[in-house]
Backbone as CSV, one residue per row, in Angstrom:
resi,resn,N_x,N_y,N_z,CA_x,CA_y,CA_z,C_x,C_y,C_z
1,MET,1.085,-1.247,0.008,0.136,-0.143,-0.061,0.879,1.274,-0.133
2,GLY,0.159,2.355,-0.749,1.195,3.421,-0.999,0.221,4.478,-0.179
3,ARG,0.658,5.334,-0.326,0.042,6.604,0.321,0.077,7.554,-1.033
4,ARG,-1.193,8.516,-0.882,-1.468,9.327,-2.021,-0.602,10.454,-2.171
5,ARG,-0.438,10.497,-3.662,0.594,11.620,-4.201,0.029,12.862,-3.948
6,ARG,1.145,13.951,-3.441,0.767,15.153,-3.138,0.959,15.837,-4.505
7,LYS,0.223,16.827,-4.619,0.272,17.928,-5.849,1.480,18.682,-5.681
8,ARG,2.187,19.243,-6.701,3.034,20.068,-6.794,2.479,21.388,-6.939
9,ALA,2.996,22.269,-6.166,2.591,23.807,-6.147,3.224,24.399,-7.482
10,ARG,2.372,25.035,-8.228,2.951,25.425,-9.418,3.881,26.462,-9.404
11,VAL,4.845,26.802,-9.590,5.709,28.175,-9.425,4.936,29.092,-10.518
12,ARG,4.754,30.096,-9.991,4.343,31.183,-10.819,5.377,32.238,-11.755
13,VAL,5.341,32.226,-12.954,6.377,33.103,-13.455,5.805,34.412,-13.690
14,VAL,6.706,35.179,-13.035,6.288,36.627,-12.997,6.854,37.220,-14.216
15,PRO,6.645,37.988,-15.267,7.345,38.578,-16.324,8.075,39.793,-15.468
16,LYS,9.283,39.779,-16.272,10.269,40.842,-15.794,9.814,41.967,-16.291
17,ARG,9.829,42.955,-15.435,9.346,44.629,-16.253,10.645,45.041,-16.975
18,LYS,10.345,45.581,-18.128,11.229,46.391,-18.969,10.815,47.823,-18.771
19,LEU,12.099,48.355,-18.757,11.931,50.100,-18.985,11.565,50.161,-20.397
20,PRO,10.695,51.606,-20.417,10.227,51.982,-21.936,11.226,52.505,-22.670
21,THR,11.275,52.372,-23.862,12.344,53.114,-24.894,11.608,54.122,-25.644
22,ILE,10.154,54.201,-25.743,9.796,55.551,-26.292,9.057,56.339,-25.028
23,PHE,9.287,57.653,-25.161,8.466,58.308,-24.050,7.564,59.241,-24.617
24,GLU,7.023,59.944,-23.654,5.830,61.374,-24.294,6.576,62.567,-24.037
25,CYS,6.383,63.126,-25.047,7.097,64.698,-25.238,6.420,65.566,-24.195
26,PRO,7.203,66.210,-23.289,6.830,67.453,-22.751,6.415,68.659,-23.461
27,SER,6.607,68.932,-24.623,6.153,69.949,-25.321,4.933,69.572,-26.052
28,CYS,4.560,68.748,-27.107,3.570,68.443,-27.804,2.740,67.454,-27.206
29,GLY,3.287,66.556,-26.365,2.505,65.725,-25.389,2.411,64.072,-26.108
30,ALA,3.071,64.188,-27.468,2.854,63.104,-28.253,4.014,62.014,-27.687
31,THR,3.464,60.465,-27.984,4.502,59.541,-27.365,5.375,59.324,-28.712
32,ALA,6.623,60.225,-28.745,7.229,60.289,-30.250,8.682,60.296,-29.763
33,VAL,9.003,60.247,-28.732,10.479,60.863,-28.149,11.238,59.627,-28.295
34,SER,12.240,59.748,-28.981,13.092,58.380,-28.488,14.755,58.620,-28.472
35,VAL,15.401,57.729,-27.931,16.605,58.170,-27.524,17.635,57.263,-28.309
36,SER,18.740,57.886,-28.765,19.413,57.304,-29.864,21.013,57.592,-29.604
37,ILE,21.839,56.390,-29.373,23.220,56.179,-28.886,24.102,56.108,-29.888
38,SER,24.908,57.092,-30.323,25.830,56.709,-31.423,27.169,56.654,-30.751
39,LYS,27.750,55.710,-30.870,29.224,55.404,-30.255,30.199,55.205,-31.095
40,GLY,30.453,56.075,-32.286,31.292,56.232,-33.038,32.705,57.001,-32.784
41,LYS,33.195,57.919,-33.499,33.966,58.695,-32.932,33.792,59.793,-31.713
42,GLU,32.704,60.380,-31.906,31.997,60.855,-31.095,31.003,60.448,-30.304
43,LYS,31.179,59.967,-28.886,30.076,59.353,-28.239,29.139,59.999,-27.649
44,VAL,27.828,60.301,-28.570,26.876,61.263,-28.082,25.553,60.431,-28.055
45,VAL,24.454,61.212,-27.276,23.293,60.431,-27.122,22.367,61.746,-27.540
46,ARG,21.163,61.397,-28.553,20.494,62.263,-28.933,19.107,61.902,-28.480
47,VAL,18.284,62.855,-27.751,16.838,62.630,-27.356,16.041,63.545,-28.248
48,VAL,15.311,63.107,-29.327,14.431,63.729,-30.133,13.063,63.259,-30.255
49,CYS,12.259,64.201,-30.267,10.754,64.213,-30.426,10.656,64.357,-31.976
50,SER,10.022,63.273,-32.770,9.854,62.865,-33.997,8.422,63.903,-34.603
51,ASN,7.824,64.161,-33.741,6.653,64.796,-33.654,7.056,66.494,-34.180
52,CYS,7.618,67.025,-33.089,7.922,68.671,-32.890,9.185,68.918,-33.008
53,HIS,10.166,68.053,-33.502,11.826,68.034,-33.366,12.209,68.716,-32.162
54,LEU,11.661,68.431,-31.058,12.405,69.000,-29.687,13.340,67.966,-29.535
55,MET,14.903,68.729,-29.191,16.179,67.779,-29.418,16.790,68.452,-28.200
56,GLY,17.606,67.108,-27.913,18.761,67.558,-26.680,19.735,66.649,-26.888
57,VAL,21.137,66.875,-26.730,22.348,66.309,-26.957,23.180,66.050,-25.818
58,TYR,23.660,64.784,-25.413,24.330,64.777,-24.420,25.492,63.874,-24.225
59,GLU,26.575,64.050,-23.601,27.805,62.979,-23.497,27.324,61.731,-23.100
60,TYR,27.859,60.474,-23.705,27.463,58.941,-23.535,28.314,58.814,-22.204
61,ASN,27.476,58.180,-21.418,28.143,57.488,-20.214,27.656,56.014,-20.181
62,PRO,28.384,55.349,-20.335,27.794,53.864,-20.078,27.273,53.433,-18.983
63,TYR,27.000,54.209,-17.855,26.604,53.519,-16.769,25.028,54.425,-16.582
64,LEU,24.705,55.072,-17.799,23.217,55.680,-17.650,22.354,54.752,-18.971
65,SER,21.327,54.833,-18.452,20.419,54.110,-19.509,19.745,55.310,-20.301
66,PRO,18.865,54.765,-21.200,18.192,55.689,-22.016,17.051,56.541,-21.044
67,VAL,16.678,55.708,-20.074,15.562,56.631,-18.929,16.251,58.007,-18.466
68,ASP,17.438,57.490,-18.161,18.341,58.621,-17.520,18.422,59.769,-18.425
69,TYR,18.488,59.530,-19.582,18.936,60.753,-20.588,17.691,61.162,-20.699
70,PHE,16.451,60.533,-21.011,15.114,61.126,-21.286,15.035,62.006,-19.672
71,SER,15.439,61.766,-18.290,14.995,62.587,-17.440,15.986,63.786,-17.439
72,LYS,17.166,63.850,-18.058,18.133,64.955,-18.225,17.197,65.989,-19.335
73,PHE,16.638,65.311,-20.411,16.194,65.942,-21.389,14.723,66.923,-20.707
74,LEU,13.989,65.966,-19.749,12.804,66.817,-19.129,13.336,68.013,-18.218
75,ASP,14.448,67.656,-17.584,14.995,68.890,-16.831,15.234,69.903,-17.424
76,GLU,16.157,69.721,-18.404,16.627,70.745,-19.778,15.403,71.572,-20.021
77,TYR,14.237,70.689,-20.441,13.345,71.365,-20.898,12.372,72.418,-19.876
78,GLU,12.286,71.985,-18.662,11.650,72.796,-17.597,12.319,74.139,-17.417
79,GLU,14.023,73.911,-17.440,14.578,75.080,-17.144,14.622,75.944,-18.557
80,GLY,14.138,75.636,-19.632,13.938,76.391,-20.901,15.322,76.428,-21.647
81,ARG,16.234,75.135,-21.873,17.702,75.308,-22.564,17.521,74.404,-23.541
82,LEU,16.402,74.051,-23.950,16.002,72.891,-25.034,15.714,73.882,-26.543
83,SER,16.133,73.774,-27.465,15.480,74.371,-28.778,14.866,73.530,-29.694
84,GLN,14.222,73.739,-30.713,13.673,72.875,-31.615,14.710,72.740,-33.014
85,ALA,14.959,71.483,-33.186,15.719,71.255,-34.250,15.216,71.749,-35.663
86,THR,16.029,72.249,-36.415,15.767,72.568,-37.778,15.053,71.523,-38.618
87,LEU,14.091,72.033,-39.131,13.501,71.131,-40.105,14.306,71.434,-41.714
88,GLY,14.266,70.066,-42.366,15.034,69.805,-43.546,14.185,70.510,-44.882
89,GLU,14.962,70.761,-45.970,14.176,71.389,-46.941,12.869,70.364,-47.248
90,GLY,13.190,69.183,-47.243,11.974,67.915,-48.025,10.823,67.897,-46.786
91,ASP,10.942,68.567,-45.480,9.764,68.311,-44.761,8.620,69.007,-45.185
92,GLU,7.468,68.689,-44.380,6.407,69.620,-44.658,5.882,70.413,-43.831
93,GLY,6.953,71.106,-43.007,6.514,71.923,-42.229,6.264,73.415,-43.029
94,GLY,6.693,73.585,-43.954,6.329,75.084,-44.515,5.221,75.241,-45.730
95,GLU,4.481,74.111,-45.687,3.170,74.088,-46.665,1.997,74.486,-45.884
96,GLU,1.915,74.552,-44.581,0.824,74.815,-43.872,0.582,76.282,-43.460
97,ASP,1.456,77.098,-44.161,1.370,78.601,-43.612,0.159,79.082,-44.411
98,GLY,-0.545,78.931,-45.637,-1.481,79.829,-46.026,-1.663,78.964,-47.265
99,GLU,-0.919,78.227,-48.251,-1.393,77.461,-49.077,-2.707,76.629,-48.970
100,SER,-3.643,76.909,-49.474,-5.098,76.032,-49.642,-5.657,75.931,-51.033
């Protein structure tokens, strides 16, 4: 005679939370701010809104994540030290002024 088998308790797999990669713009409110890191000759990080072209450029630091650069971007925006990037010639920004 044997005894009854016990049921094993299932281990719940909790998904690991990931940090965001696309952020909300403080100027226009669109979820269109991306952080791009270029590790070429000049190690720079660009934080750019693809909607209103608000841009911040920072020195690359291997200990910082994209969220940290976005928080620097927010701080500079609230201080008023950020400017809008210039639009290229092929962009549609100039067509809205009065042509109907």
